[in-house]
C-alpha positions as CSV (number, residue, x, y, z in Angstrom):
1,M,0.0,0.0,0.0
2,T,2.7,2.4,0.9
3,G,4.5,1.8,-2.4
4,S,1.4,2.3,-4.4
5,R,0.7,5.6,-2.7
6,L,4.3,6.7,-3.3
7,T,4.0,5.8,-7.0
8,A,0.7,7.8,-7.3
9,L,2.3,10.8,-5.6
10,C,5.2,10.7,-8.0
11,A,2.8,10.5,-10.9
12,L,1.0,13.6,-9.7
13,V,4.2,15.6,-9.3
14,A,5.3,14.7,-12.7
15,A,1.9,15.7,-14.1
16,G,2.2,19.1,-12.3
17,L,5.7,19.7,-13.8
18,A,4.3,18.9,-17.2
19,A,1.4,21.3,-16.8
20,G,3.6,24.2,-15.6
21,P,5.4,25.0,-18.9
22,S,2.1,24.7,-20.8
23,A,0.5,27.4,-18.6
24,E,3.5,29.7,-19.1
25,A,3.2,29.2,-22.8
26,Q,-0.4,30.2,-22.5
27,D,0.5,33.4,-20.5
28,Q,3.1,34.4,-23.1
29,A,0.8,33.8,-26.1
30,P,-1.1,37.0,-25.8
31,G,2.1,39.0,-25.6
32,Q,3.3,37.4,-28.8
33,V,0.0,38.1,-30.6
34,Q,0.2,41.8,-29.7
35,A,3.5,42.3,-31.4
36,P,2.0,42.2,-35.0
37,V,-0.8,44.6,-33.8
38,Q,1.8,47.4,-33.2
39,A,3.2,47.0,-36.7
40,P,0.3,48.9,-38.4
41,L,0.7,51.7,-35.9
42,Q,4.3,52.1,-36.9
43,A,3.4,51.9,-40.5
44,Q,1.1,54.9,-40.1
45,A,4.0,57.2,-39.2
46,P,5.1,57.7,-42.9
47,V,1.5,58.4,-43.8
48,Q,1.3,61.2,-41.3
49,G,4.6,62.6,-42.5
50,Q,3.3,62.7,-46.1
51,A,0.1,64.5,-44.9
52,Q,2.3,67.2,-43.3
53,Y,4.4,67.6,-46.5
54,Q,1.4,68.2,-48.9
55,P,0.9,71.8,-47.8
56,Q,4.5,72.5,-48.5
57,E,4.1,71.3,-52.1
58,R,1.1,73.6,-52.6
59,I,3.0,76.6,-51.3
60,V,5.8,75.9,-53.8
61,E,3.2,76.1,-56.7
62,V,1.9,79.5,-55.6
63,P,4.7,81.6,-57.3
64,A,4.0,79.9,-60.6
65,R,0.4,81.2,-60.5
66,I,1.6,84.7,-59.5
67,E,3.9,85.0,-62.5
68,T,1.0,85.8,-64.9
69,P,1.6,87.9,-68.1
70,S,1.2,91.7,-67.8
71,R,-2.2,93.0,-68.8
72,V,-0.5,95.4,-71.2
73,G,0.9,92.3,-72.9
74,P,4.3,91.3,-74.3
75,R,3.7,93.0,-77.6
76,L,6.0,95.9,-78.4
77,W,5.4,97.2,-82.0
78,E,2.4,98.9,-83.5
79,L,1.4,100.1,-87.0
80,T,-1.7,102.3,-87.2
81,V,-3.6,103.4,-90.3
82,G,-6.6,105.8,-90.0
83,V,-8.3,109.1,-90.6
84,R,-7.8,112.3,-88.8
85,T,-10.4,115.1,-89.0
86,V,-9.5,118.6,-87.7
87,F,-12.1,121.4,-87.5
88,I,-10.4,124.6,-88.7
89,K,-12.7,127.6,-87.8
90,D,-10.4,130.2,-89.4
91,P,-12.2,132.0,-92.2
92,Q,-9.0,132.0,-94.2
93,L,-9.7,128.4,-95.0
94,D,-12.8,129.3,-97.0
95,P,-10.9,130.0,-100.2
96,F,-9.8,126.4,-100.2
97,S,-12.7,124.5,-98.6
98,N,-16.5,124.8,-98.4
99,K,-16.5,123.3,-94.9
100,D,-14.5,123.5,-91.7
101,A,-13.7,119.8,-91.5
102,F,-10.2,119.1,-93.0
103,V,-9.7,115.4,-93.5
104,Q,-6.2,113.8,-93.4
105,F,-4.9,110.3,-93.9
106,S,-3.1,109.3,-90.8
107,L,-0.2,106.8,-90.6
108,S,1.8,106.0,-87.4
109,G,4.3,103.6,-85.9
110,A,5.0,103.1,-82.2
111,R,6.9,101.0,-79.7
112,V,6.4,100.2,-76.1
113,L,9.3,101.6,-74.1
114,V,8.4,100.9,-70.5
115,R,5.8,98.6,-69.1
116,D,4.8,98.1,-65.4
117,D,1.8,95.8,-65.0
118,Q,-1.2,97.9,-66.2
119,M,0.8,100.9,-67.1
120,A,2.9,101.5,-70.2
121,L,4.9,104.3,-71.9
122,V,4.8,104.4,-75.7
123,A,6.7,106.5,-78.2
124,G,6.3,106.8,-82.0
125,L,6.0,108.8,-85.1
126,I,2.8,110.1,-86.8
127,L,2.3,111.4,-90.4
128,D,-0.9,113.2,-91.3
129,V,-1.5,114.1,-95.0
130,G,-4.5,115.9,-96.4
131,T,-5.7,118.1,-99.3
132,T,-8.8,120.2,-99.9
133,N,-10.0,121.9,-103.1
134,A,-12.4,124.8,-103.7
135,S,-12.7,128.0,-105.6
136,A,-11.1,131.3,-104.6
137,R,-12.2,134.5,-106.5
138,G,-13.8,132.3,-109.1
139,E,-10.5,130.4,-109.7
140,P,-9.6,126.8,-108.7
141,S,-7.6,126.6,-105.5
142,E,-6.0,123.9,-103.4
143,L,-4.5,123.6,-99.9
144,S,-2.4,120.7,-98.7
145,L,-1.3,120.2,-95.1
146,T,1.3,117.6,-94.1
147,R,2.0,117.1,-90.4
148,A,4.9,115.0,-89.1
149,S,5.2,114.6,-85.4
150,A,6.6,112.6,-82.6
151,S,4.2,111.1,-80.1
152,F,4.5,110.2,-76.4
153,E,1.7,108.2,-74.9
154,G,0.9,107.0,-71.5
155,R,-1.5,104.0,-71.2
156,Y,-3.6,102.3,-68.6
157,Q,-5.0,98.9,-69.3
158,P,-7.5,97.5,-66.8
159,W,-8.5,94.6,-69.2
160,S,-6.6,92.5,-71.7
161,R,-8.9,93.7,-74.5
162,L,-9.1,97.4,-73.6
163,F,-6.8,100.3,-72.7
164,G,-7.1,104.0,-72.4
165,F,-4.3,106.5,-73.1
166,V,-3.3,110.2,-73.2
167,R,-1.0,111.5,-75.9
168,I,1.1,114.6,-76.7
169,A,2.6,115.0,-80.1
170,P,4.8,117.9,-81.0
171,G,5.6,118.3,-84.7
172,V,6.1,120.4,-87.9
173,L,3.2,121.4,-90.1
174,H,4.1,121.9,-93.8
175,G,1.5,123.7,-95.9
176,S,1.2,124.3,-99.6
177,A,-1.4,126.6,-101.2
178,S,-2.1,127.2,-104.9
179,L,-4.5,129.3,-106.9
180,T,-4.8,129.0,-110.7
181,D,-5.0,132.6,-112.1
182,T,-6.4,132.3,-115.7
183,S,-6.2,136.0,-116.2
184,S,-2.5,136.2,-115.5
185,P,-0.4,136.8,-118.7
186,A,1.9,134.1,-117.4
187,G,-1.0,131.6,-117.4
188,S,0.4,129.8,-114.4
189,S,-0.6,129.1,-110.8
190,L,0.1,131.3,-107.8
191,T,1.6,129.3,-105.0
192,T,3.1,129.5,-101.6
193,T,4.5,127.1,-99.0
194,F,5.1,127.4,-95.3
195,D,6.4,125.4,-92.3
196,A,5.0,125.9,-88.8
197,F,5.3,124.3,-85.4
198,S,2.4,122.3,-84.2
199,L,1.3,120.5,-81.1
200,D,-1.5,117.9,-80.5
201,A,-2.9,116.8,-77.2
202,S,-5.5,114.1,-77.0
203,A,-7.0,111.2,-75.1
204,G,-8.6,108.1,-76.3
205,A,-9.2,104.3,-76.0
206,A,-8.4,101.1,-77.9
207,F,-10.3,97.9,-78.1
208,R,-8.9,94.6,-79.4
209,V,-11.1,93.1,-82.1
210,G,-9.2,89.9,-82.6
211,A,-6.0,88.2,-83.8
212,I,-4.8,87.4,-87.3
213,G,-4.8,83.6,-87.6
214,D,-2.4,81.8,-85.4
215,S,0.2,84.6,-85.5
216,K,1.1,86.9,-82.7
217,I,-0.4,89.9,-84.5
218,S,-3.6,91.3,-83.0
219,A,-5.9,94.0,-84.4
220,W,-7.1,97.0,-82.4
221,L,-9.7,99.6,-83.1
222,I,-8.5,103.0,-81.8
223,G,-10.2,106.3,-81.3
224,D,-8.9,109.6,-79.8
225,G,-9.8,113.2,-79.8
226,G,-8.3,116.5,-78.6
227,Y,-7.0,119.8,-79.8
228,G,-4.3,120.5,-82.4
229,W,-2.5,123.8,-82.2
230,A,-0.4,125.3,-85.1
231,Q,1.4,128.6,-85.7
232,S,-0.4,131.1,-87.9
233,E,1.1,131.7,-91.4
234,R,0.4,134.3,-94.0
235,L,-0.8,133.1,-97.3
236,L,0.8,135.3,-99.9
237,L,0.5,133.5,-103.3
238,A,2.9,134.5,-106.0
239,P,3.6,133.1,-109.5
240,S,6.4,130.7,-110.1
241,L,9.9,132.0,-110.7
242,G,9.6,131.5,-114.5
243,A,6.7,134.0,-114.7
244,D,7.0,137.7,-115.5
245,Q,6.8,139.2,-112.0
246,S,6.1,142.6,-113.5
247,K,2.9,141.4,-115.2
248,A,1.5,139.1,-112.4
249,G,1.6,140.3,-108.9
250,P,1.1,138.2,-105.7
251,V,-2.3,137.5,-104.1
252,D,-2.7,137.9,-100.4
253,L,-5.3,135.6,-98.9
254,G,-4.7,136.6,-95.3
255,T,-3.3,134.7,-92.3
256,L,-4.3,131.0,-91.8
257,T,-4.2,129.2,-88.5
258,A,-4.5,125.5,-89.3
259,G,-5.4,124.4,-85.8
260,G,-8.5,123.3,-83.9
261,G,-10.3,120.4,-82.3
262,F,-9.8,117.0,-84.0
263,F,-10.6,113.3,-83.7
264,R,-9.0,110.3,-85.1
265,V,-10.3,106.8,-85.9
266,A,-7.7,104.1,-86.8
267,L,-7.0,100.4,-87.0
268,A,-3.8,99.2,-85.4
269,L,-1.8,96.0,-85.9
270,V,0.1,95.1,-82.8
271,Y,3.0,92.6,-82.6
């Protein structure tokens, strides 16, 4: 009996020792399972870093949006063709015209010198040419006025298709007057020429009507108005040098002031 009990006791001790390591393994198993759970938390760290970096990328893109073209545009050269009408109220124009409006063909070229966002400074040359015919003392008469001037223009462009401007244009006015005197023994015309200083001051606006094909040339409709001043010149018409001066004397038609209010309508090609 004593041996049997001793044998049973040894068997129980052996079973307890065998159960001890298994329980420890069970206690450690939850710890081992939690290790892979922490891995996704560590994997989220780069994602959070990327989320913080995105605003920096958007900040870098802001200067690219700020560098927009000037509203005045990159174009520098202009060629303008139009009509200039000046209203000469001087009665000395009557021998050469039945109306006060003196119409001239206007041609100009200009270049942008300075540009600052919506503002620009433009300089160029203007040529205005015109002729009028009438009857003076029952004889055919003609007056031609040619004006060459330099223009200086300040512009303000609030919109890419529209700009306003003010312009000052000092220049030289060349005039030529003639009168056909059929009663003259010489049978020739009486003529005179003169040169006078002139000055135009005007304001206007331009509207872009479109572009020419796929080129960089655009078309603008321009209108301006102001006042043109010119020195007064005496119209003393005399026969040509080949005529007999003793038989055909000069004709005095008074002093002409070829200035007054004017307006200009033109089409410009801008490159």
